[in-house]
C-alpha positions as CSV (number, residue, x, y, z in Angstrom):
1,M,0.5,49.0,-34.0
2,N,2.8,46.1,-33.5
3,F,1.5,43.2,-31.5
4,R,3.7,40.3,-30.7
5,K,2.1,36.9,-30.0
6,K,3.0,35.4,-26.6
7,P,4.4,31.9,-26.6
8,A,1.9,29.2,-25.7
9,A,3.9,28.2,-22.7
10,A,3.9,31.7,-21.3
11,A,0.2,32.2,-22.1
12,A,-0.6,29.0,-20.2
13,G,0.7,30.4,-17.0
14,K,3.0,29.1,-14.3
15,G,0.2,27.0,-12.7
16,T,-0.3,25.0,-15.9
17,R,3.3,24.2,-16.3
18,S,3.7,23.0,-12.8
19,A,0.3,21.2,-12.5
20,R,0.5,17.7,-10.9
21,P,-2.2,15.0,-11.0
22,E,-2.3,14.9,-7.2
23,D,-3.0,18.7,-7.0
24,Q,-6.4,18.4,-8.6
25,K,-9.2,19.9,-6.6
26,L,-12.7,18.4,-6.8
27,P,-16.1,19.8,-5.6
28,I,-16.3,19.9,-1.8
29,A,-19.1,17.2,-1.7
30,S,-17.1,14.8,-3.9
31,T,-13.9,15.5,-2.0
32,F,-15.5,14.4,1.3
33,A,-17.3,11.5,-0.2
34,Y,-14.1,10.1,-1.6
35,G,-12.3,10.9,1.6
36,F,-14.9,9.0,3.6
37,Q,-14.4,6.1,1.3
38,H,-10.7,6.1,2.3
39,V,-11.7,6.1,6.0
40,L,-13.9,3.1,5.6
41,T,-11.2,1.3,3.7
42,M,-8.6,1.6,6.5
43,Y,-10.9,1.8,9.5
44,G,-10.6,-1.9,10.4
45,G,-6.8,-1.7,10.1
46,I,-6.4,1.4,12.3
47,I,-8.5,0.1,15.2
48,A,-6.9,-3.4,15.2
49,P,-3.5,-2.4,16.8
50,P,-5.0,-0.6,19.8
51,L,-7.4,-3.5,20.3
52,I,-4.6,-6.0,20.4
53,I,-2.2,-3.9,22.5
54,G,-4.8,-2.7,24.9
55,A,-5.9,-6.3,25.5
56,A,-2.3,-7.4,26.1
57,A,-1.9,-4.6,28.6
58,G,-5.0,-5.8,30.5
59,M,-7.0,-2.6,29.9
60,S,-10.7,-2.2,30.4
61,S,-13.0,-1.8,27.4
62,Q,-13.3,1.9,28.3
63,D,-9.5,2.4,28.2
64,I,-9.2,0.4,25.0
65,G,-11.9,2.8,23.6
66,L,-9.7,5.7,24.6
67,L,-6.8,4.1,22.7
68,I,-8.9,3.7,19.6
69,A,-10.1,7.3,19.7
70,A,-6.5,8.5,20.1
71,C,-5.3,6.4,17.2
72,L,-8.1,7.8,14.9
73,F,-7.3,11.4,16.1
74,V,-3.5,11.1,15.6
75,G,-3.9,9.2,12.3
76,G,-6.1,12.1,11.0
77,L,-3.5,14.7,11.9
78,A,-0.7,12.6,10.4
79,T,-2.7,12.2,7.2
80,I,-3.2,15.9,6.9
81,L,0.5,16.5,7.5
82,Q,1.5,13.9,4.9
83,T,-0.9,15.2,2.2
84,V,-1.0,19.0,2.7
85,G,2.7,19.2,3.8
86,I,4.8,21.9,5.3
87,R,8.5,22.7,4.6
88,F,10.5,19.5,5.0
89,F,7.5,17.4,6.2
90,G,4.9,15.7,4.0
91,S,5.2,14.0,0.6
92,Q,2.1,15.9,-0.7
93,L,0.8,12.6,-2.1
94,P,-2.6,10.8,-1.5
95,L,-1.4,8.6,1.4
96,V,-3.5,7.8,4.4
97,Q,-1.5,7.5,7.7
98,G,-2.4,5.4,10.6
99,V,-1.0,3.1,13.3
100,S,1.5,0.7,11.8
101,F,0.7,-2.9,12.2
102,A,4.4,-3.8,11.8
103,G,5.1,-2.9,15.4
104,V,2.2,-4.7,17.1
105,S,4.0,-7.9,18.0
106,T,7.0,-5.8,19.4
107,M,4.7,-3.6,21.5
108,V,2.9,-6.7,22.9
109,A,6.4,-8.1,23.8
110,I,7.3,-4.9,25.6
111,V,4.0,-4.9,27.5
112,H,4.6,-8.5,28.5
113,G,8.2,-7.7,29.4
114,G,7.0,-5.8,32.4
115,G,7.3,-2.3,31.0
116,G,3.6,-1.9,30.4
117,I,2.0,0.6,28.1
118,Q,4.2,3.4,29.4
119,A,7.3,1.6,28.2
120,V,5.7,1.2,24.8
121,F,5.1,5.0,24.5
122,G,8.6,5.7,25.6
123,S,10.2,3.4,23.1
124,V,8.0,4.8,20.3
125,I,9.1,8.4,21.1
126,A,12.8,7.6,21.3
127,A,13.0,5.3,18.3
128,S,10.9,7.7,16.1
129,L,13.3,10.6,16.9
130,I,16.2,8.4,15.9
131,G,14.3,7.5,12.7
132,L,13.8,11.2,12.1
133,L,17.6,11.7,12.1
134,I,18.3,8.9,9.6
135,T,15.6,9.8,7.1
136,P,18.2,11.5,4.8
137,L,19.8,8.1,4.3
138,F,16.6,6.5,3.2
139,S,15.6,9.4,0.9
140,K,18.8,8.8,-1.1
141,I,17.8,5.3,-2.3
142,I,15.4,6.5,-5.0
143,R,17.9,5.6,-7.8
144,F,18.0,2.0,-6.5
145,F,14.2,1.7,-7.2
146,P,13.9,1.2,-11.0
147,P,10.7,-0.4,-12.3
148,V,12.0,-3.9,-11.7
149,V,12.1,-3.0,-7.9
150,T,9.0,-0.8,-7.7
151,G,6.9,-3.2,-9.7
152,T,8.0,-6.1,-7.5
153,V,7.3,-4.2,-4.3
154,I,3.9,-2.9,-5.5
155,T,2.9,-6.5,-6.6
156,T,4.0,-7.9,-3.2
157,I,2.0,-5.2,-1.3
158,G,-1.2,-6.3,-3.0
159,L,-0.4,-10.0,-2.5
160,T,0.5,-9.7,1.1
161,L,-2.7,-7.9,1.9
162,M,-4.9,-10.6,0.5
163,P,-4.9,-12.7,3.7
164,V,-6.2,-9.5,5.5
165,A,-9.1,-9.4,3.0
166,A,-9.8,-13.1,3.4
167,N,-9.8,-12.8,7.2
168,W,-12.2,-9.9,7.0
169,A,-14.5,-11.9,4.7
170,M,-14.5,-14.8,7.1
171,G,-15.6,-12.5,10.0
172,G,-12.3,-11.0,11.3
173,N,-12.4,-12.9,14.7
174,S,-11.1,-16.5,14.4
175,K,-12.5,-17.3,17.8
176,A,-16.0,-16.4,16.9
177,E,-18.5,-19.3,16.3
178,N,-19.5,-17.9,12.9
179,Y,-15.9,-17.4,11.7
180,G,-15.7,-18.6,8.1
181,S,-19.5,-19.3,7.9
182,M,-21.3,-19.3,4.6
183,A,-23.2,-16.2,5.9
184,N,-20.1,-14.2,6.4
185,I,-18.5,-15.3,3.1
186,G,-21.8,-14.8,1.3
187,L,-22.0,-11.2,2.6
188,A,-18.4,-10.6,1.5
189,A,-19.2,-12.1,-2.0
190,A,-22.3,-9.9,-2.3
191,T,-20.3,-6.8,-1.4
192,M,-17.7,-7.7,-4.0
193,A,-20.4,-8.3,-6.6
194,I,-21.8,-4.9,-5.9
195,V,-18.4,-3.3,-6.3
196,L,-18.0,-4.9,-9.7
197,L,-21.5,-4.1,-10.9
198,L,-21.2,-0.4,-9.8
199,S,-17.8,-0.2,-11.5
200,K,-19.5,-1.1,-14.8
201,V,-22.1,1.6,-14.5
202,G,-21.8,4.3,-17.2
203,S,-21.7,7.1,-14.6
204,A,-18.1,8.0,-13.7
205,A,-19.2,9.4,-10.3
206,I,-20.9,6.1,-9.3
207,S,-18.0,4.0,-10.6
208,R,-15.5,6.0,-8.6
209,L,-17.7,5.7,-5.5
210,S,-18.3,2.0,-6.0
211,I,-16.3,1.0,-2.9
212,L,-18.2,3.4,-0.6
213,L,-21.6,2.6,-2.1
214,A,-20.9,-1.2,-2.0
215,M,-20.0,-0.9,1.7
216,V,-23.3,1.0,2.4
217,L,-25.4,-1.4,0.5
218,G,-23.5,-4.4,2.0
219,T,-24.2,-3.0,5.5
220,L,-27.9,-2.6,4.7
221,I,-28.0,-6.2,3.5
222,A,-26.3,-7.3,6.7
223,F,-28.8,-5.3,8.8
224,A,-31.7,-6.9,7.0
225,F,-30.4,-10.4,7.8
226,G,-29.5,-9.5,11.4
227,M,-25.7,-9.4,10.8
228,A,-25.2,-5.8,11.7
229,D,-25.5,-4.5,15.2
230,F,-26.0,-0.8,15.8
231,S,-27.2,-1.1,19.4
232,K,-23.9,0.2,20.9
233,V,-23.8,3.3,18.8
234,G,-25.6,5.4,21.5
235,Q,-23.5,4.0,24.4
236,G,-20.6,6.1,25.7
237,E,-19.5,9.7,25.4
238,I,-20.5,11.8,22.3
239,V,-17.6,14.2,22.4
240,A,-14.2,13.4,24.0
241,F,-10.7,15.0,23.4
242,P,-7.7,12.7,23.8
243,T,-6.1,13.4,27.2
244,P,-2.3,13.8,26.9
245,F,-0.5,11.0,28.7
246,A,-3.8,9.6,30.0
247,F,-1.9,6.4,31.1
248,G,1.0,8.2,32.8
249,P,4.3,9.6,31.6
250,P,6.4,7.5,29.1
251,V,9.0,5.2,30.4
252,F,12.3,4.9,28.5
253,E,13.9,1.4,28.6
254,I,17.0,0.6,26.5
255,A,15.9,-2.9,25.3
256,A,12.4,-1.6,24.4
257,I,13.9,1.3,22.4
258,I,16.3,-1.0,20.5
259,S,13.4,-3.4,19.6
260,M,11.2,-0.5,18.5
261,L,14.1,1.0,16.4
262,I,14.0,-2.2,14.3
263,V,10.2,-1.6,13.8
264,I,11.0,2.0,12.8
265,L,13.5,0.7,10.1
266,V,10.7,-1.6,8.8
267,T,8.3,1.3,8.8
268,L,10.7,3.5,6.9
269,T,11.2,0.7,4.3
270,E,7.4,0.1,3.9
271,T,6.6,3.8,3.7
272,S,9.3,4.4,1.1
273,A,7.7,1.6,-0.9
274,D,4.2,3.1,-0.5
275,I,5.4,6.5,-1.5
276,I,7.0,5.1,-4.7
277,A,3.9,2.9,-5.3
278,V,1.4,5.7,-5.1
279,G,3.6,8.0,-7.2
280,E,3.6,5.3,-9.9
281,I,-0.2,4.9,-9.7
282,V,-0.8,8.7,-9.7
283,G,1.8,9.2,-12.5
284,T,3.8,11.9,-10.7
285,K,7.5,12.5,-10.1
286,V,8.9,11.0,-6.9
287,D,12.4,12.0,-6.1
288,S,14.7,11.7,-3.1
289,K,13.5,15.0,-1.6
290,R,9.9,13.9,-1.8
291,I,10.6,10.6,-0.2
292,G,12.6,12.4,2.5
293,D,9.7,14.8,3.2
294,G,7.3,11.9,3.4
295,L,9.5,9.9,5.8
296,R,10.1,12.9,8.0
297,A,6.3,13.4,8.3
298,D,6.0,9.7,9.3
299,M,8.7,10.0,12.0
300,L,7.4,13.3,13.4
301,S,3.9,12.0,13.6
302,S,5.2,8.8,15.3
303,A,7.3,10.8,17.8
304,I,4.3,13.0,18.8
305,S,1.6,10.3,18.8
306,P,2.4,8.9,22.3
307,L,1.6,12.3,23.7
308,F,-2.0,11.6,22.7
309,N,-1.8,7.9,23.6
310,S,-1.2,6.5,20.1
311,F,1.6,4.5,18.4
312,T,3.9,4.5,15.4
313,Q,2.4,6.0,12.2
314,S,2.8,4.7,8.7
315,A,1.2,4.9,5.2
316,F,-1.6,2.4,4.7
317,A,-1.0,0.2,1.7
318,Q,-4.7,-0.7,1.3
319,N,-5.5,2.9,0.5
320,V,-2.9,2.9,-2.3
321,G,-5.2,0.3,-3.9
322,L,-8.2,2.6,-3.5
323,V,-6.4,5.3,-5.4
324,A,-5.7,2.8,-8.2
325,I,-9.2,1.4,-8.4
326,T,-11.1,4.7,-8.3
327,G,-8.6,6.8,-10.3
328,V,-9.1,9.7,-7.9
329,K,-5.6,11.0,-7.5
330,S,-6.2,14.2,-5.6
331,R,-4.3,14.5,-2.3
332,F,-6.9,16.8,-1.0
333,V,-9.4,13.9,-1.1
334,V,-7.1,12.1,1.4
335,S,-6.7,15.3,3.4
336,A,-10.5,15.3,3.7
337,G,-10.3,11.7,4.9
338,G,-7.7,12.9,7.5
339,L,-10.1,15.5,8.7
340,I,-12.9,12.9,9.0
341,L,-10.5,10.8,11.1
342,V,-9.8,13.7,13.4
343,I,-13.6,14.2,13.9
344,L,-14.0,10.5,14.5
345,G,-11.3,10.7,17.2
346,L,-13.1,13.7,18.8
347,L,-16.6,12.2,18.4
348,P,-16.6,8.6,19.5
349,V,-20.3,8.2,18.6
350,L,-19.4,8.6,14.9
351,G,-16.6,6.2,15.3
352,R,-19.1,3.7,16.7
353,V,-21.3,4.1,13.7
354,V,-18.4,3.3,11.3
355,A,-17.4,0.4,13.6
356,A,-20.8,-1.1,13.0
357,V,-19.9,-1.8,9.4
358,P,-19.7,-5.7,9.4
359,T,-16.2,-7.0,8.8
360,P,-17.2,-9.3,5.9
361,V,-18.4,-6.2,4.1
362,L,-14.8,-4.8,4.4
363,G,-13.5,-8.2,3.2
364,G,-15.6,-8.2,0.0
365,A,-14.4,-4.7,-0.9
366,G,-10.8,-5.6,0.2
367,V,-10.5,-8.4,-2.3
368,V,-11.0,-5.9,-5.2
369,L,-8.9,-3.2,-3.5
370,F,-5.9,-5.3,-2.7
371,G,-6.0,-7.2,-6.0
372,T,-5.9,-3.8,-7.7
373,V,-2.6,-3.0,-5.9
374,A,-1.1,-6.3,-7.2
375,A,-2.4,-5.5,-10.7
376,S,-0.8,-2.1,-10.6
377,G,2.5,-3.7,-9.8
378,I,2.2,-6.2,-12.7
379,R,1.5,-3.3,-15.0
380,T,4.7,-1.7,-13.8
381,L,6.6,-5.0,-14.3
382,S,5.4,-5.1,-17.9
383,K,7.5,-2.1,-18.6
384,V,10.7,-3.9,-17.5
385,E,13.2,-5.1,-20.1
386,Y,13.9,-8.8,-19.6
387,K,16.2,-9.5,-22.5
388,N,19.9,-10.3,-21.9
389,N,19.7,-9.4,-18.2
390,M,18.7,-10.9,-14.8
391,N,15.6,-8.9,-14.2
392,L,13.4,-12.0,-14.4
393,I,15.4,-13.6,-11.6
394,I,15.2,-10.4,-9.5
395,V,11.4,-10.4,-9.8
396,A,11.0,-14.1,-9.3
397,A,13.3,-14.4,-6.2
398,S,12.0,-11.2,-4.6
399,I,8.3,-12.0,-4.9
400,G,8.9,-15.6,-3.8
401,F,10.9,-14.4,-0.8
402,G,8.2,-11.9,0.1
403,M,5.5,-14.6,0.0
404,I,7.3,-16.8,2.5
405,P,5.9,-15.2,5.7
406,I,2.5,-15.1,4.0
407,A,2.5,-18.8,3.1
408,A,4.2,-19.9,6.3
409,P,3.6,-17.3,9.1
410,A,5.7,-19.3,11.6
411,F,8.7,-19.5,9.2
412,Y,10.9,-17.0,11.2
413,D,9.8,-18.0,14.7
414,K,13.1,-19.7,15.4
415,F,15.2,-16.8,14.1
416,P,16.6,-14.0,16.2
417,S,13.8,-11.5,17.1
418,W,15.4,-8.6,15.2
419,F,15.6,-10.7,12.1
420,G,12.0,-12.0,12.4
421,T,10.7,-8.4,13.0
422,I,12.2,-7.3,9.7
423,F,11.5,-10.2,7.5
424,H,8.1,-11.3,8.9
425,S,6.7,-8.5,6.8
426,G,6.3,-9.7,3.2
427,I,6.6,-6.2,2.0
428,S,9.9,-5.6,3.7
429,S,11.2,-9.0,2.7
430,A,10.5,-8.4,-1.0
431,A,11.8,-4.8,-0.9
432,V,15.1,-5.8,0.8
433,M,15.6,-8.7,-1.7
434,A,14.7,-6.7,-4.8
435,I,17.0,-3.8,-3.8
436,L,19.9,-6.2,-3.0
437,L,19.5,-8.3,-6.2
438,N,19.1,-5.1,-8.3
439,L,22.4,-3.9,-6.9
440,L,24.1,-7.3,-7.4
441,F,23.0,-7.8,-11.0
442,N,22.4,-4.4,-12.4
443,H,24.9,-2.2,-10.6
444,L,27.7,-4.5,-9.7
445,K,28.1,-6.0,-13.1
446,A,31.5,-7.6,-12.6
447,G,31.2,-11.3,-13.4
448,N,28.0,-11.0,-15.4
449,S,28.0,-13.0,-18.6
450,E,26.0,-12.4,-21.8
451,N,23.8,-15.4,-21.3
452,Q,23.3,-15.1,-17.5
453,S,20.6,-17.7,-16.9
454,V,18.6,-20.4,-18.6
455,F,15.5,-18.5,-17.5
456,V,16.7,-15.4,-19.2
457,A,17.4,-17.3,-22.4
458,G,13.8,-18.2,-22.8
459,T,12.4,-14.7,-22.5
460,G,13.0,-13.6,-26.1
461,R,12.6,-15.1,-29.6
462,V,15.6,-16.8,-31.3
463,V,16.1,-17.0,-35.1
464,R,18.8,-19.3,-36.4
465,E,21.4,-17.7,-38.6
466,E,21.0,-20.2,-41.4
467,D,17.3,-19.3,-41.6
468,L,18.2,-15.6,-42.2
469,K,20.5,-16.6,-45.0
470,C,17.5,-18.0,-46.9
471,L,15.8,-14.5,-47.0
472,A,16.4,-12.0,-49.8
473,D,16.2,-8.2,-49.7
474,G,12.6,-7.1,-49.7
475,D,11.2,-10.2,-48.3
476,R,8.4,-9.6,-45.8
477,F,5.5,-11.2,-43.9
478,E,2.0,-10.2,-44.6
479,G,-1.1,-11.9,-43.2
480,G,1.0,-14.9,-42.2
481,K,2.5,-15.3,-45.7
482,L,6.1,-14.7,-46.8
483,I,6.1,-12.2,-49.7
484,D,9.1,-11.4,-51.9
485,C,10.2,-8.0,-53.2
486,D,8.0,-8.5,-56.3
487,G,4.9,-9.1,-54.2
488,K,4.8,-12.8,-55.0
489,E,4.2,-15.4,-52.3
490,V,7.1,-17.6,-51.3
491,R,6.2,-21.2,-50.5
492,V,7.0,-22.3,-46.9
493,E,7.7,-26.0,-46.7
494,S,8.9,-28.3,-44.0
495,S,12.6,-29.3,-43.9
496,E,11.8,-32.8,-45.1
497,K,9.9,-31.7,-48.2
498,A,12.5,-29.1,-49.0
499,S,15.2,-31.8,-49.1
500,E,13.3,-33.7,-51.8
501,H,13.6,-30.8,-54.3
C-alpha cells in the first residue's frame, strides 16, 4: 500500500493557519472576570460625560441617572459590535466602546446655545451619519502610519491620560473638601502597590487579574476607613430599560451639526489611533479594511445612540493599556465586558454597586494602566531607524505638540472654536503632527539633505577615516582589547604618547 505523508501545513488545518491572537477563547469564568476588569477600568470615564452634560442641561438627578444607564447600555452594544463584528462593521479587536469625552465641551455649548439636549441628540445623529460616509477616506491612511507615527501616538495616548489618573487619585471632584487629601492619595497609592505586588505573584491568573483584585481590595480598605459609601445601592429601580427618545424627538440645527462634525473628525482620528495601537499591542495585522470596519462600527453606534438617549461612541484608550498590562489579547473578553455593560444599563442597581468603587482606587490602578500605554509606545519607537533621517525630529515635535494642551489646558482658548476642538485633544494633536511631519520628511523627500539635522547627527556613532587606516586585516576587539590577526594584543595609547615614538 502506498501512503503519502500530508504536508505539515495541510495537516495543521485551516484554523491554525488563520489563527489570530485576538481570537483566543478562554474559559467562561476567566472571560467574564477579565471582562469585568475592563468595565471597572472604563466605568468612571463612561459615566462622566452624561454627568457633565446632564448637569449643564439642568436635569434632575433621576434624569441624569437615566442618561448614565443609557450610556452604559449603548456602550455595551457598541463594544459587542466592535469586537464580534458583522460584515463591514467591527474591527474584531479588543476595544471597549463608550461615550467619547472629546465631544463633551461641544455638547455643553450646544445645550447652552438654547438647543437643549434634543439639539445635542440631533447633531450627534446627523454628524455621525456624515462620518459614516467618509470612513473610506480614513481607512486609507494606514500606509501613513509607520512605527514612527504609531509609536508616537501610542506614547502620547498614555501620557495624555496621566492627568485623568492623577485627578482620580486626588478624589475626582475638585470642589470636594477632601480633594487632594492625604487620605485619597494614600488610598490610590495603596491600590497601586497592590497592583504591583499582585503582578509579581508567580500565578499567571492572579497576575493577569491584578487590576481587578487591586480594585476589590482597595475598595475594602476604603470601606474599612469609611471612605466607601454603599448606602445608595438599594435606592432606585432595580430593572429599567432605556426608553427611546425619553427627552423628546431630536432637533436638527445646522450650527450644532457643524460643531458636532468637527467632534466626529476628532473621534475618527482617535479611534484610528486606538485601533492601530491595540493592533500593535496584540501583535496582529491591522490594514485599511480593518480600520474602515472599526470606524464604521464607531459611526453606526454613534448614529443610533441618541435613540436610546446616549451620545457619540469611541474606543476607550485606557482599556488599550489594560490589554497591554494583562497580556489578555482575546476580543471575546472585551465582548464579555460589553455584555456586562448592557446588563449594568438594564440593572441600575448593579451600576450603583460599581459606582461605589472610590475614585482614588481607580486612580491608583490608572497610574499603572496609563503608564503601560506610554511604555508600549516607547517600545514601538525603539524599532524605528533614526540614522540619516528626520525620524527623531518627527517624534520630538509630535510628542511635544501633543503635550501642549496637557501642560497648558487654556492654550487654545483664544483660537477659533473649530481649531480648539481638534487640537485641545493631545492625542489628536500628536496624531495630526506625526502624520504631517512623516509626509513632509519621509514621503516628500525633495529638498532633504544627507545630514538633515544636528539632532540626527548625534544619533549614531562616528569613526574618523584616519583611525580606520591604522587597522589591519584581521584586527578585532575582544574583551575591550584590540587583537591582531595573529592573536596578539595591540597596545592602545593616547595621541600624545604615540607622537613620542
